[in-house]
PDB file of N, CA, C and O in Angstrom:
ATOM      1  N   MET A   1    -102.333  54.695 -78.344  1.00  0.00           N
ATOM      2  CA  MET A   1    -102.349  55.897 -77.925  1.00  0.00           C
ATOM      3  C   MET A   1    -102.817  57.229 -78.945  1.00  0.00           C
ATOM      4  O   MET A   1    -102.626  57.050 -80.148  1.00  0.00           O
ATOM      5  N   ASN A   2    -103.266  58.216 -78.625  1.00  0.00           N
ATOM      6  CA  ASN A   2    -103.800  59.290 -79.556  1.00  0.00           C
ATOM      7  C   ASN A   2    -102.710  59.926 -80.290  1.00  0.00           C
ATOM      8  O   ASN A   2    -101.849  60.487 -79.613  1.00  0.00           O
ATOM      9  N   PRO A   3    -102.622  59.933 -81.345  1.00  0.00           N
ATOM     10  CA  PRO A   3    -101.574  60.599 -82.137  1.00  0.00           C
ATOM     11  C   PRO A   3    -101.433  61.967 -81.875  1.00  0.00           C
ATOM     12  O   PRO A   3    -100.430  62.522 -82.322  1.00  0.00           O
ATOM     13  N   ASP A   4    -102.307  62.660 -81.189  1.00  0.00           N
ATOM     14  CA  ASP A   4    -102.684  64.082 -81.207  1.00  0.00           C
ATOM     15  C   ASP A   4    -101.987  64.341 -79.829  1.00  0.00           C
ATOM     16  O   ASP A   4    -101.391  65.413 -79.725  1.00  0.00           O
ATOM     17  N   LEU A   5    -101.989  63.532 -78.815  1.00  0.00           N
ATOM     18  CA  LEU A   5    -101.079  63.635 -77.532  1.00  0.00           C
ATOM     19  C   LEU A   5     -99.468  63.546 -77.860  1.00  0.00           C
ATOM     20  O   LEU A   5     -98.964  62.427 -77.955  1.00  0.00           O
ATOM     21  N   ILE A   6     -98.872  64.413 -77.986  1.00  0.00           N
ATOM     22  CA  ILE A   6     -97.358  64.460 -77.869  1.00  0.00           C
ATOM     23  C   ILE A   6     -96.501  64.957 -77.308  1.00  0.00           C
ATOM     24  O   ILE A   6     -96.841  65.992 -76.736  1.00  0.00           O
ATOM     25  N   THR A   7     -95.129  64.583 -77.164  1.00  0.00           N
ATOM     26  CA  THR A   7     -94.143  64.903 -76.276  1.00  0.00           C
ATOM     27  C   THR A   7     -93.709  66.589 -76.782  1.00  0.00           C
ATOM     28  O   THR A   7     -94.061  67.133 -77.828  1.00  0.00           O
ATOM     29  N   VAL A   8     -93.014  67.062 -75.899  1.00  0.00           N
ATOM     30  CA  VAL A   8     -92.384  68.372 -75.978  1.00  0.00           C
ATOM     31  C   VAL A   8     -91.525  68.532 -77.207  1.00  0.00           C
ATOM     32  O   VAL A   8     -91.693  69.387 -78.077  1.00  0.00           O
ATOM     33  N   PRO A   9     -90.539  67.565 -77.177  1.00  0.00           N
ATOM     34  CA  PRO A   9     -89.712  67.482 -78.518  1.00  0.00           C
ATOM     35  C   PRO A   9     -90.530  67.690 -79.727  1.00  0.00           C
ATOM     36  O   PRO A   9     -90.331  68.602 -80.529  1.00  0.00           O
ATOM     37  N   GLN A  10     -91.646  66.623 -79.838  1.00  0.00           N
ATOM     38  CA  GLN A  10     -92.366  66.563 -81.140  1.00  0.00           C
ATOM     39  C   GLN A  10     -93.131  67.863 -81.482  1.00  0.00           C
ATOM     40  O   GLN A  10     -93.322  68.253 -82.633  1.00  0.00           O
ATOM     41  N   MET A  11     -93.572  68.531 -80.294  1.00  0.00           N
ATOM     42  CA  MET A  11     -94.365  69.862 -80.326  1.00  0.00           C
ATOM     43  C   MET A  11     -93.215  70.734 -81.000  1.00  0.00           C
ATOM     44  O   MET A  11     -93.571  71.417 -81.960  1.00  0.00           O
ATOM     45  N   ALA A  12     -91.946  70.789 -80.632  1.00  0.00           N
ATOM     46  CA  ALA A  12     -91.011  71.714 -80.771  1.00  0.00           C
ATOM     47  C   ALA A  12     -90.627  71.426 -82.453  1.00  0.00           C
ATOM     48  O   ALA A  12     -90.430  72.376 -83.210  1.00  0.00           O
ATOM     49  N   LYS A  13     -90.562  70.203 -82.851  1.00  0.00           N
ATOM     50  CA  LYS A  13     -90.141  69.898 -84.365  1.00  0.00           C
ATOM     51  C   LYS A  13     -91.654  70.421 -85.226  1.00  0.00           C
ATOM     52  O   LYS A  13     -91.608  71.053 -86.282  1.00  0.00           O
ATOM     53  N   ARG A  14     -92.541  70.144 -84.755  1.00  0.00           N
ATOM     54  CA  ARG A  14     -94.045  70.665 -85.393  1.00  0.00           C
ATOM     55  C   ARG A  14     -93.954  72.198 -85.549  1.00  0.00           C
ATOM     56  O   ARG A  14     -94.187  72.674 -86.660  1.00  0.00           O
ATOM     57  N   LEU A  15     -93.676  72.896 -84.656  1.00  0.00           N
ATOM     58  CA  LEU A  15     -93.704  74.259 -84.538  1.00  0.00           C
ATOM     59  C   LEU A  15     -92.354  74.839 -85.040  1.00  0.00           C
ATOM     60  O   LEU A  15     -92.316  76.064 -85.155  1.00  0.00           O
ATOM     61  N   GLN A  16     -91.291  74.162 -85.342  1.00  0.00           N
ATOM     62  CA  GLN A  16     -90.216  74.694 -85.953  1.00  0.00           C
ATOM     63  C   GLN A  16     -89.437  75.413 -84.825  1.00  0.00           C
ATOM     64  O   GLN A  16     -88.887  76.475 -85.118  1.00  0.00           O
ATOM     65  N   ILE A  17     -89.364  75.061 -83.891  1.00  0.00           N
ATOM     66  CA  ILE A  17     -88.772  75.715 -82.778  1.00  0.00           C
ATOM     67  C   ILE A  17     -87.749  75.051 -82.085  1.00  0.00           C
ATOM     68  O   ILE A  17     -87.674  73.860 -82.388  1.00  0.00           O
ATOM     69  N   SER A  18     -86.838  75.485 -81.149  1.00  0.00           N
ATOM     70  CA  SER A  18     -85.771  74.808 -80.305  1.00  0.00           C
ATOM     71  C   SER A  18     -86.581  74.181 -79.298  1.00  0.00           C
ATOM     72  O   SER A  18     -87.653  74.619 -78.880  1.00  0.00           O
ATOM     73  N   LYS A  19     -85.883  72.910 -78.860  1.00  0.00           N
ATOM     74  CA  LYS A  19     -86.764  72.216 -77.623  1.00  0.00           C
ATOM     75  C   LYS A  19     -86.464  73.169 -76.611  1.00  0.00           C
ATOM     76  O   LYS A  19     -87.330  73.124 -75.738  1.00  0.00           O
ATOM     77  N   SER A  20     -85.538  74.053 -76.368  1.00  0.00           N
ATOM     78  CA  SER A  20     -85.559  74.928 -75.024  1.00  0.00           C
ATOM     79  C   SER A  20     -86.527  75.981 -75.008  1.00  0.00           C
ATOM     80  O   SER A  20     -86.807  76.609 -73.987  1.00  0.00           O
ATOM     81  N   LYS A  21     -87.098  76.200 -76.255  1.00  0.00           N
ATOM     82  CA  LYS A  21     -88.007  77.182 -76.403  1.00  0.00           C
ATOM     83  C   LYS A  21     -89.371  76.622 -76.055  1.00  0.00           C
ATOM     84  O   LYS A  21     -90.249  77.164 -75.384  1.00  0.00           O
ATOM     85  N   ALA A  22     -89.381  75.278 -76.717  1.00  0.00           N
ATOM     86  CA  ALA A  22     -90.544  74.545 -76.337  1.00  0.00           C
ATOM     87  C   ALA A  22     -90.969  74.413 -74.754  1.00  0.00           C
ATOM     88  O   ALA A  22     -92.050  74.679 -74.228  1.00  0.00           O
ATOM     89  N   TYR A  23     -89.709  73.894 -74.150  1.00  0.00           N
ATOM     90  CA  TYR A  23     -89.760  73.771 -72.539  1.00  0.00           C
ATOM     91  C   TYR A  23     -90.083  75.267 -71.987  1.00  0.00           C
ATOM     92  O   TYR A  23     -90.843  75.401 -71.029  1.00  0.00           O
ATOM     93  N   ARG A  24     -89.620  76.127 -72.475  1.00  0.00           N
ATOM     94  CA  ARG A  24     -90.288  77.510 -71.917  1.00  0.00           C
ATOM     95  C   ARG A  24     -91.711  77.723 -72.038  1.00  0.00           C
ATOM     96  O   ARG A  24     -92.437  78.086 -71.113  1.00  0.00           O
ATOM     97  N   LEU A  25     -92.103  77.462 -73.314  1.00  0.00           N
ATOM     98  CA  LEU A  25     -93.864  77.514 -73.495  1.00  0.00           C
ATOM     99  C   LEU A  25     -94.553  76.610 -72.545  1.00  0.00           C
ATOM    100  O   LEU A  25     -95.514  77.026 -71.897  1.00  0.00           O
ATOM    101  N   ILE A  26     -94.100  75.347 -72.419  1.00  0.00           N
ATOM    102  CA  ILE A  26     -94.743  74.702 -71.324  1.00  0.00           C
ATOM    103  C   ILE A  26     -94.759  75.166 -69.893  1.00  0.00           C
ATOM    104  O   ILE A  26     -95.588  74.846 -69.041  1.00  0.00           O
ATOM    105  N   GLY A  27     -93.823  75.893 -69.764  1.00  0.00           N
ATOM    106  CA  GLY A  27     -93.800  76.443 -68.345  1.00  0.00           C
ATOM    107  C   GLY A  27     -94.596  77.609 -68.166  1.00  0.00           C
ATOM    108  O   GLY A  27     -94.567  78.128 -67.050  1.00  0.00           O
ATOM    109  N   ARG A  28     -95.290  78.109 -69.039  1.00  0.00           N
ATOM    110  CA  ARG A  28     -96.050  79.239 -69.184  1.00  0.00           C
ATOM    111  C   ARG A  28     -97.655  78.777 -68.439  1.00  0.00           C
ATOM    112  O   ARG A  28     -98.314  77.820 -68.846  1.00  0.00           O
ATOM    113  N   THR A  29     -97.986  79.492 -67.532  1.00  0.00           N
ATOM    114  CA  THR A  29     -99.296  79.104 -66.984  1.00  0.00           C
ATOM    115  C   THR A  29    -100.470  78.855 -67.803  1.00  0.00           C
ATOM    116  O   THR A  29    -101.306  77.967 -67.638  1.00  0.00           O
ATOM    117  N   ASP A  30    -100.418  80.059 -69.021  1.00  0.00           N
ATOM    118  CA  ASP A  30    -101.586  80.028 -69.846  1.00  0.00           C
ATOM    119  C   ASP A  30    -101.256  78.799 -71.190  1.00  0.00           C
ATOM    120  O   ASP A  30    -102.040  78.741 -72.137  1.00  0.00           O
ATOM    121  N   PHE A  31    -100.321  78.094 -71.136  1.00  0.00           N
ATOM    122  CA  PHE A  31     -99.957  77.163 -72.201  1.00  0.00           C
ATOM    123  C   PHE A  31    -100.570  75.939 -71.704  1.00  0.00           C
ATOM    124  O   PHE A  31    -100.464  75.574 -70.533  1.00  0.00           O
ATOM    125  N   PRO A  32    -101.258  75.265 -72.666  1.00  0.00           N
ATOM    126  CA  PRO A  32    -102.070  73.955 -72.247  1.00  0.00           C
ATOM    127  C   PRO A  32    -100.983  72.553 -72.610  1.00  0.00           C
ATOM    128  O   PRO A  32    -100.677  72.022 -73.678  1.00  0.00           O
ATOM    129  N   SER A  33    -100.604  72.281 -71.220  1.00  0.00           N
ATOM    130  CA  SER A  33     -99.799  71.068 -71.285  1.00  0.00           C
ATOM    131  C   SER A  33    -100.142  70.216 -70.096  1.00  0.00           C
ATOM    132  O   SER A  33    -100.738  70.734 -69.151  1.00  0.00           O
ATOM    133  N   TYR A  34     -99.854  69.113 -70.077  1.00  0.00           N
ATOM    134  CA  TYR A  34    -100.212  67.942 -68.910  1.00  0.00           C
ATOM    135  C   TYR A  34     -99.075  67.249 -68.568  1.00  0.00           C
ATOM    136  O   TYR A  34     -98.423  66.650 -69.423  1.00  0.00           O
ATOM    137  N   ASN A  35     -98.742  67.269 -67.295  1.00  0.00           N
ATOM    138  CA  ASN A  35     -97.555  66.404 -66.836  1.00  0.00           C
ATOM    139  C   ASN A  35     -98.221  65.072 -66.107  1.00  0.00           C
ATOM    140  O   ASN A  35     -99.161  65.131 -65.314  1.00  0.00           O
ATOM    141  N   PHE A  36     -97.643  64.026 -66.474  1.00  0.00           N
ATOM    142  CA  PHE A  36     -97.984  62.769 -65.917  1.00  0.00           C
ATOM    143  C   PHE A  36     -96.983  62.031 -65.053  1.00  0.00           C
ATOM    144  O   PHE A  36     -97.000  60.829 -64.785  1.00  0.00           O
ATOM    145  N   GLY A  37     -96.166  62.879 -64.687  1.00  0.00           N
ATOM    146  CA  GLY A  37     -95.139  62.589 -63.834  1.00  0.00           C
ATOM    147  C   GLY A  37     -93.760  63.172 -64.144  1.00  0.00           C
ATOM    148  O   GLY A  37     -93.719  64.138 -64.907  1.00  0.00           O
ATOM    149  N   GLU A  38     -92.601  62.671 -63.617  1.00  0.00           N
ATOM    150  CA  GLU A  38     -91.274  63.331 -63.912  1.00  0.00           C
ATOM    151  C   GLU A  38     -90.894  62.899 -65.438  1.00  0.00           C
ATOM    152  O   GLU A  38     -90.842  61.716 -65.771  1.00  0.00           O
ATOM    153  N   ARG A  39     -90.634  63.981 -66.333  1.00  0.00           N
ATOM    154  CA  ARG A  39     -89.989  63.612 -67.697  1.00  0.00           C
ATOM    155  C   ARG A  39     -91.542  63.098 -68.484  1.00  0.00           C
ATOM    156  O   ARG A  39     -91.384  62.518 -69.558  1.00  0.00           O
ATOM    157  N   GLN A  40     -92.540  63.227 -68.153  1.00  0.00           N
ATOM    158  CA  GLN A  40     -93.646  62.819 -68.760  1.00  0.00           C
ATOM    159  C   GLN A  40     -94.873  63.953 -69.218  1.00  0.00           C
ATOM    160  O   GLN A  40     -96.078  63.711 -69.151  1.00  0.00           O
ATOM    161  N   THR A  41     -94.269  65.237 -69.694  1.00  0.00           N
ATOM    162  CA  THR A  41     -95.109  66.083 -69.921  1.00  0.00           C
ATOM    163  C   THR A  41     -95.647  65.914 -71.539  1.00  0.00           C
ATOM    164  O   THR A  41     -94.832  65.820 -72.457  1.00  0.00           O
ATOM    165  N   ARG A  42     -96.853  65.892 -71.723  1.00  0.00           N
ATOM    166  CA  ARG A  42     -97.290  66.074 -72.959  1.00  0.00           C
ATOM    167  C   ARG A  42     -98.418  67.282 -73.218  1.00  0.00           C
ATOM    168  O   ARG A  42     -98.946  67.960 -72.336  1.00  0.00           O
ATOM    169  N   VAL A  43     -98.661  67.378 -74.747  1.00  0.00           N
ATOM    170  CA  VAL A  43     -99.403  68.455 -75.164  1.00  0.00           C
ATOM    171  C   VAL A  43    -100.172  67.726 -76.185  1.00  0.00           C
ATOM    172  O   VAL A  43     -99.828  66.812 -76.935  1.00  0.00           O
ATOM    173  N   PHE A  44    -101.533  68.473 -76.007  1.00  0.00           N
ATOM    174  CA  PHE A  44    -102.599  67.776 -77.267  1.00  0.00           C
ATOM    175  C   PHE A  44    -102.416  68.683 -78.434  1.00  0.00           C
ATOM    176  O   PHE A  44    -102.623  69.893 -78.336  1.00  0.00           O
ATOM    177  N   TRP A  45    -102.021  68.100 -79.560  1.00  0.00           N
ATOM    178  CA  TRP A  45    -101.780  69.202 -80.575  1.00  0.00           C
ATOM    179  C   TRP A  45    -102.720  70.296 -80.962  1.00  0.00           C
ATOM    180  O   TRP A  45    -102.452  71.482 -81.154  1.00  0.00           O
ATOM    181  N   PRO A  46    -104.072  69.578 -81.054  1.00  0.00           N
ATOM    182  CA  PRO A  46    -105.100  70.718 -81.549  1.00  0.00           C
ATOM    183  C   PRO A  46    -105.452  71.844 -80.358  1.00  0.00           C
ATOM    184  O   PRO A  46    -106.173  72.806 -80.627  1.00  0.00           O
ATOM    185  N   GLU A  47    -104.900  71.653 -79.051  1.00  0.00           N
ATOM    186  CA  GLU A  47    -104.826  72.601 -78.280  1.00  0.00           C
ATOM    187  C   GLU A  47    -103.825  73.699 -78.215  1.00  0.00           C
ATOM    188  O   GLU A  47    -103.924  74.867 -77.839  1.00  0.00           O
ATOM    189  N   VAL A  48    -102.687  72.897 -78.754  1.00  0.00           N
ATOM    190  CA  VAL A  48    -101.343  73.802 -79.160  1.00  0.00           C
ATOM    191  C   VAL A  48    -101.677  74.796 -80.151  1.00  0.00           C
ATOM    192  O   VAL A  48    -101.456  76.003 -80.065  1.00  0.00           O
ATOM    193  N   GLU A  49    -102.317  74.080 -81.248  1.00  0.00           N
ATOM    194  CA  GLU A  49    -102.699  74.836 -82.549  1.00  0.00           C
ATOM    195  C   GLU A  49    -103.456  76.068 -82.086  1.00  0.00           C
ATOM    196  O   GLU A  49    -103.111  77.186 -82.467  1.00  0.00           O
ATOM    197  N   LYS A  50    -104.414  75.890 -81.324  1.00  0.00           N
ATOM    198  CA  LYS A  50    -105.522  76.827 -80.843  1.00  0.00           C
ATOM    199  C   LYS A  50    -104.941  78.171 -80.120  1.00  0.00           C
ATOM    200  O   LYS A  50    -105.337  79.331 -80.235  1.00  0.00           O
ATOM    201  N   TRP A  51    -103.881  77.640 -79.346  1.00  0.00           N
ATOM    202  CA  TRP A  51    -103.014  78.465 -78.308  1.00  0.00           C
ATOM    203  C   TRP A  51    -102.349  79.508 -79.383  1.00  0.00           C
ATOM    204  O   TRP A  51    -102.569  80.713 -79.507  1.00  0.00           O
ATOM    205  N   VAL A  52    -101.593  78.777 -80.013  1.00  0.00           N
ATOM    206  CA  VAL A  52    -100.607  79.459 -81.078  1.00  0.00           C
ATOM    207  C   VAL A  52    -101.392  80.595 -81.945  1.00  0.00           C
ATOM    208  O   VAL A  52    -100.874  81.660 -82.282  1.00  0.00           O
ATOM    209  N   LYS A  53    -102.628  80.225 -82.227  1.00  0.00           N
ATOM    210  CA  LYS A  53    -103.397  81.005 -83.103  1.00  0.00           C
ATOM    211  C   LYS A  53    -104.113  82.239 -82.466  1.00  0.00           C
ATOM    212  O   LYS A  53    -104.527  83.227 -83.072  1.00  0.00           O
ATOM    213  N   SER A  54    -104.185  81.957 -80.958  1.00  0.00           N
ATOM    214  CA  SER A  54    -104.831  83.037 -80.284  1.00  0.00           C
ATOM    215  C   SER A  54    -103.545  84.171 -79.884  1.00  0.00           C
ATOM    216  O   SER A  54    -103.741  85.334 -79.529  1.00  0.00           O
ATOM    217  N   LYS A  55    -102.416  83.614 -80.017  1.00  0.00           N
ATOM    218  CA  LYS A  55    -101.241  84.523 -79.719  1.00  0.00           C
ATOM    219  C   LYS A  55    -100.765  85.106 -80.790  1.00  0.00           C
ATOM    220  O   LYS A  55    -100.071  86.105 -80.600  1.00  0.00           O
ATOM    221  N   HIS A  56    -100.978  84.695 -82.048  1.00  0.00           N
ATOM    222  CA  HIS A  56    -100.700  84.879 -83.124  1.00  0.00           C
ATOM    223  C   HIS A  56    -100.619  86.767 -83.518  1.00  0.00           C
ATOM    224  O   HIS A  56    -101.646  87.436 -83.632  1.00  0.00           O
ATOM    225  N   THR A  57     -99.604  87.187 -83.630  1.00  0.00           N
ATOM    226  CA  THR A  57     -99.692  88.706 -83.995  1.00  0.00           C
ATOM    227  C   THR A  57     -98.841  88.992 -85.163  1.00  0.00           C
ATOM    228  O   THR A  57     -98.360  90.124 -85.223  1.00  0.00           O
ATOM    229  N   HIS A  58     -98.593  88.200 -86.045  1.00  0.00           N
ATOM    230  CA  HIS A  58     -97.945  88.293 -87.138  1.00  0.00           C
ATOM    231  C   HIS A  58     -98.373  89.232 -88.348  1.00  0.00           C
ATOM    232  O   HIS A  58     -99.333  88.881 -89.034  1.00  0.00           O
ATOM    233  N   LYS A  59     -97.765  90.294 -88.609  1.00  0.00           N
ATOM    234  CA  LYS A  59     -98.123  91.230 -89.562  1.00  0.00           C
ATOM    235  C   LYS A  59     -97.198  91.341 -90.827  1.00  0.00           C
ATOM    236  O   LYS A  59     -95.994  91.089 -90.804  1.00  0.00           O
ATOM    237  N   LYS A  60     -97.832  91.708 -91.824  1.00  0.00           N
ATOM    238  CA  LYS A  60     -97.065  91.603 -92.978  1.00  0.00           C
ATOM    239  C   LYS A  60     -95.763  92.165 -93.117  1.00  0.00           C
ATOM    240  O   LYS A  60     -95.601  93.343 -92.797  1.00  0.00           O
ATOM    241  N   GLY A  61     -94.813  91.484 -93.550  1.00  0.00           N
ATOM    242  CA  GLY A  61     -93.332  92.090 -93.546  1.00  0.00           C
ATOM    243  C   GLY A  61     -92.658  91.777 -91.964  1.00  0.00           C
ATOM    244  O   GLY A  61     -91.569  92.294 -91.710  1.00  0.00           O
ATOM    245  N   GLU A  62     -93.182  91.117 -91.160  1.00  0.00           N
ATOM    246  CA  GLU A  62     -92.539  90.714 -89.853  1.00  0.00           C
ATOM    247  C   GLU A  62     -92.117  89.308 -90.164  1.00  0.00           C
ATOM    248  O   GLU A  62     -92.504  88.697 -91.161  1.00  0.00           O
ATOM    249  N   THR A  63     -91.260  88.806 -89.210  1.00  0.00           N
ATOM    250  CA  THR A  63     -90.954  87.511 -88.935  1.00  0.00           C
ATOM    251  C   THR A  63     -91.675  86.969 -87.777  1.00  0.00           C
ATOM    252  O   THR A  63     -91.961  87.765 -86.883  1.00  0.00           O
ATOM    253  N   VAL A  64     -91.952  85.960 -87.676  1.00  0.00           N
ATOM    254  CA  VAL A  64     -92.497  85.180 -86.530  1.00  0.00           C
ATOM    255  C   VAL A  64     -91.540  84.627 -85.491  1.00  0.00           C
ATOM    256  O   VAL A  64     -91.972  83.980 -84.537  1.00  0.00           O
TER     257      VAL A  64
END
């Protein structure tokens, strides 16, 4: 299996966010996720990184 194809809980851990926040992200229409059946949603880590960078609005002195 491709190590870049990861589960939603694995993505949450890498992004250091809660699992519930990660599941809300995959519910977005603009978020790159793949559903292979019930409880089989996966994300491709390089696509997640690209998406995060495109949405990143962090400015000096602000928290993410």
